[in-house]
C-alpha positions in Angstrom: 10.6 3.5 -29.8 12.1 1.4 -27.0 10.8 3.2 -24.0 7.7 5.4 -23.4 8.0 7.1 -20.1 5.2 9.1 -18.5 4.8 11.1 -15.3 5.1 14.4 -13.6 8.3 16.3 -14.3 10.3 18.1 -11.5 13.2 20.5 -11.4 15.8 19.6 -8.8 18.2 22.0 -7.2 21.4 20.1 -6.5 24.5 21.5 -4.6 27.0 23.3 -6.8 30.7 23.4 -6.4 30.7 26.4 -4.1 29.0 26.5 -0.7 25.4 27.9 -1.0 25.4 27.5 -4.8 22.9 25.2 -6.6 22.6 23.7 -10.0 19.2 23.5 -11.7 18.8 19.9 -12.7 15.9 18.3 -14.7 14.5 15.7 -12.4 11.6 13.5 -11.6 11.6 9.7 -12.0 10.2 9.6 -15.6 12.7 12.1 -16.8 15.7 10.7 -15.0 14.8 7.1 -16.1 14.4 8.1 -19.7 17.7 9.9 -19.7 19.4 7.0 -18.0 17.9 4.6 -20.6 18.9 6.9 -23.5 22.5 7.0 -22.2 22.4 3.2 -22.2 21.5 3.1 -25.9 17.7 2.9 -25.9 15.5 5.1 -28.1 13.3 6.9 -25.6 10.2 9.1 -25.6 8.7 11.3 -22.9 5.1 12.4 -22.8 4.9 15.4 -20.5 3.3 18.8 -19.9 6.0 21.3 -19.2 5.4 24.7 -17.7 5.9 27.8 -20.0 8.4 29.4 -17.7 12.2 29.4 -17.4 12.2 26.1 -15.5 10.0 24.4 -18.0 12.2 25.6 -20.9 15.3 24.4 -19.0 13.6 21.0 -18.6 12.8 20.7 -22.3 16.4 21.6 -23.2 17.9 19.2 -20.7 15.8 16.3 -22.0 16.7 17.0 -25.6 20.4 17.3 -24.8 20.3 13.9 -23.3 18.6 12.1 -26.2 15.1 12.1 -24.9 12.3 13.0 -27.4 9.3 14.8 -25.9 6.0 13.5 -27.4 4.2 16.7 -26.2 6.4 19.5 -27.4 4.2 22.5 -26.7 4.7 24.3 -23.4 1.5 24.5 -21.3 0.7 28.1 -20.2 -1.3 27.0 -17.3 1.4 24.7 -16.0 4.3 25.8 -13.8 7.2 23.6 -12.9 7.4 22.1 -9.4 10.6 22.7 -7.6 12.5 20.4 -5.2 15.1 22.1 -3.0 17.9 19.7 -2.0 20.5 20.4 0.7 23.6 18.3 1.3 25.3 18.0 4.7 29.0 17.5 5.2 28.3 13.9 6.0 26.7 13.4 2.6 23.1 13.2 3.8 20.4 15.0 1.8 17.3 16.7 2.9 14.4 17.5 0.5 11.9 20.4 0.6 9.2 20.4 -2.1 7.5 23.6 -3.3 4.8 24.2 -5.8 3.7 27.6 -7.1 0.2 28.4 -5.8 -2.7 27.6 -8.1 -0.6 25.9 -10.8 -0.3 22.2 -11.8 2.2 20.6 -14.0 0.5 17.4 -14.8 -0.1 15.5 -18.0 -3.7 14.8 -18.9 -5.4 11.7 -20.3 -5.7 13.4 -23.8 -1.9 13.5 -23.9 -1.7 9.7 -23.9 -2.1 8.5 -27.5 -2.6 4.8 -28.4 -0.2 5.2 -31.4 2.6 6.1 -29.0 2.0 3.1 -26.8 1.7 0.8 -29.8 5.1 2.0 -31.1 6.8 1.3 -27.7 8.4 -1.9 -26.4 8.4 -0.8 -22.8 5.9 1.5 -21.1 7.1 3.1 -17.9 5.4 5.4 -15.4 6.4 7.1 -12.1 3.9 7.2 -9.3 4.4 10.9 -8.8 1.7 11.4 -11.4 -0.9 9.8 -9.1 -0.9 12.8 -6.8 -3.5 14.6 -8.9 -6.6 13.3 -10.6 -5.8 14.4 -14.3 -2.4 12.9 -14.1 -3.6 9.8 -12.3 -6.1 9.1 -15.1 -3.4 9.7 -17.7 -1.0 7.3 -15.9 -3.6 4.6 -15.5 -4.5 4.9 -19.2 -0.9 4.5 -20.4 -0.3 1.5 -18.2 -3.6 -0.1 -19.1 -3.0 0.3 -22.8 0.5 -1.1 -22.4 -0.9 -4.2 -20.7 -3.6 -4.6 -23.4 -1.0 -4.4 -26.1 1.2 -6.9 -24.3 4.0 -4.4 -23.8 6.5 -4.7 -21.0 4.9 -2.5 -18.3 7.2 -0.9 -15.7 6.2 1.2 -12.6 8.3 3.1 -10.1 6.9 3.9 -6.7 8.0 7.4 -5.6 6.0 7.9 -2.4 7.7 11.2 -1.5 6.3 12.8 -4.6 2.8 11.7 -3.6 2.9 12.9 0.0 2.3 16.6 -0.5 -1.4 16.3 0.1 -1.9 12.6 0.9 -1.5 10.1 3.8 0.6 6.9 3.3 -2.7 5.0 3.2 -4.0 7.2 0.4 -0.8 6.8 -1.4 -0.9 3.0 -1.1 -4.5 3.0 -2.3 -3.6 5.0 -5.4 -0.7 2.7 -6.2 -2.8 -0.4 -5.9 -5.3 1.0 -8.5 -2.6 0.7 -11.2 -0.8 -2.4 -10.1 -3.1 -4.8 -12.0 -1.6 -3.3 -15.2 2.1 -3.6 -14.1 4.7 -6.3 -14.9 7.8 -4.9 -13.2 7.6 -2.9 -10.0 10.5 -0.9 -8.5 10.5 0.4 -4.9 13.2 1.8 -2.6 13.6 0.4 0.9 12.1 3.5 2.5 9.2 3.4 0.1 8.3 -0.3 0.4 6.7 0.3 3.8 3.8 2.1 2.0 2.9 -1.3 0.6 3.5 -3.2 3.8 7.2 -3.6 3.8 9.6 -6.1 2.2 7.8 -9.1 3.8 4.5 -8.1 2.0 6.0 -7.9 -1.5 5.6 -11.6 -2.4 1.9 -11.5 -1.4 1.5 -8.3 -3.3 2.9 -10.0 -6.4 0.5 -12.9 -6.2 -2.5 -10.7 -5.6 -1.8 -8.4 -8.5 0.0 -10.7 -10.9 3.3 -8.8 -10.8 6.2 -10.6 -12.6 9.2 -8.9 -10.9 9.5 -6.6 -7.9 12.9 -5.0 -7.1 13.6 -3.2 -3.9 16.7 -1.0 -4.0 18.4 -0.7 -0.7 21.0 2.1 -1.0 24.5 0.9 -0.3 23.2 -2.5 0.6 22.4 -3.2 -3.0 19.0 -4.5 -4.1 16.8 -7.5 -3.8 14.5 -8.9 -6.5 11.4 -11.1 -6.1 10.8 -13.4 -9.1 8.9 -16.7 -9.5 9.3 -17.5 -5.8 13.0 -16.7 -5.6 14.6 -13.9 -3.7 17.5 -12.6 -5.8 20.0 -10.2 -4.1 22.7 -8.1 -5.6 25.5 -6.7 -3.3 25.9 -3.1 -2.7 29.0 -0.9 -3.0 30.3 1.6 -0.5 29.0 5.1 -1.2 29.1 8.5 0.3 25.4 8.5 1.0 22.6 5.9 1.0 20.7 7.5 -1.8 21.0 10.4 -4.2 18.6 12.0 -6.7 18.4 9.8 -9.8 20.2 6.8 -8.3 17.1 4.6 -8.3 16.3 5.8 -11.8 19.8 5.0 -13.0 19.3 1.5 -11.5 16.0 1.0 -13.1 17.0 2.6 -16.4 20.0 0.2 -16.5 17.9 -2.8 -15.7 15.3 -2.1 -18.4 18.1 -1.4 -20.9 19.7 -4.7 -20.2 16.4 -6.6 -20.6 16.0 -4.8 -23.9 19.5 -5.7 -25.0 18.7 -9.4 -24.3 15.6 -9.2 -26.4 13.0 -9.3 -23.6 9.8 -7.6 -25.0 7.2 -9.3 -22.7 7.1 -10.4 -19.1 6.8 -14.1 -19.9 10.2 -14.0 -21.5 12.0 -13.3 -18.2 14.2 -15.9 -16.6 16.2 -16.1 -13.4 19.5 -15.6 -15.2 18.2 -12.6 -17.1 16.8 -11.0 -13.9 20.2 -11.6 -12.1 22.1 -10.0 -15.0 19.8 -7.0 -15.3 19.9 -6.4 -11.6 23.7 -6.5 -11.5 23.8 -4.1 -14.4 21.3 -1.7 -12.8 23.1 -1.9 -9.4 26.3 -0.6 -10.9 24.4 2.1 -12.7 22.9 3.3 -9.5 26.2 3.1 -7.7 27.9 5.2 -10.4 25.1 7.8 -10.1 25.6 8.0 -6.3 29.3 8.7 -6.8 28.3 11.7 -9.0 25.9 12.8 -6.3 22.9 12.3 -8.5 23.1 15.1 -11.0 21.9 14.5 -14.6 25.5 14.5 -15.9 26.3 11.6 -13.5 23.7 9.3 -14.9 26.0 6.6 -16.4 26.4 5.4 -19.9 26.4 1.8 -21.1 30.1 2.0 -21.6 30.7 3.2 -18.1 28.6 0.5 -16.5 30.2 -2.3 -18.6 33.7 -1.0 -17.7 32.9 -1.4 -14.0 31.3 -4.8 -14.6 34.3 -6.1 -16.4 
């Protein structure tokens, strides 16, 4: 497989076509990124524990319909899907309200992470939402650690909002730093970078933990990459809102897909031209997702991205 993506799964409710109507939308960074990568031509896998309820079954079906194979097929009876309620104002601004059913978790566990699956992958990716509970944090760390030991390209996406249900920003930062020694490529949004000290702290963070590439997505201002002492910007495009559910995942899925197209299978193969090309590709992918307001159907395909790059 090309991509092994791990993390907690969410169901998003996105605005429907009629006022007050909502569309259930499989979400969560690992799911969105895997779908974005699948639509860009990568073979993907998803290791997840999905609740045995209507939301969980909806999530399984949505992943399958978008070309994502679930390593863990059985539905977990003790798990119930987390829900994110999203509202959209007339100005295009979103607000998020998270809700979890009492007494239920929806987290993967360390036993779900198999060495054989990591060995078969080229890229190992995790979302930090998994770090908000101990069993999932152990599973996430195991997947990233095995990826580093097997010299895979290891990717990590900081989603601090998903970790803030029960934790302070300081606790969130501490949990992220525990897994950074295993990571090659780190993606943060501009409003998430502050958890790690802000944009000015990213170069020092790279040196301390041995990160190869850090990319900060900045909404309609594009993105900036830090690589081998260089600051590599890509320009933004005008959009109705600064961010949308799945936009960052579309960016990162596109970036990883382009690296895979160019034959990058390890961090040491990266070059400045490759990073520039991958960031430009991902930037268009994120912009296209924003135009579609972030629903799963709006995650762009390789053909759509390349048409806008031409």
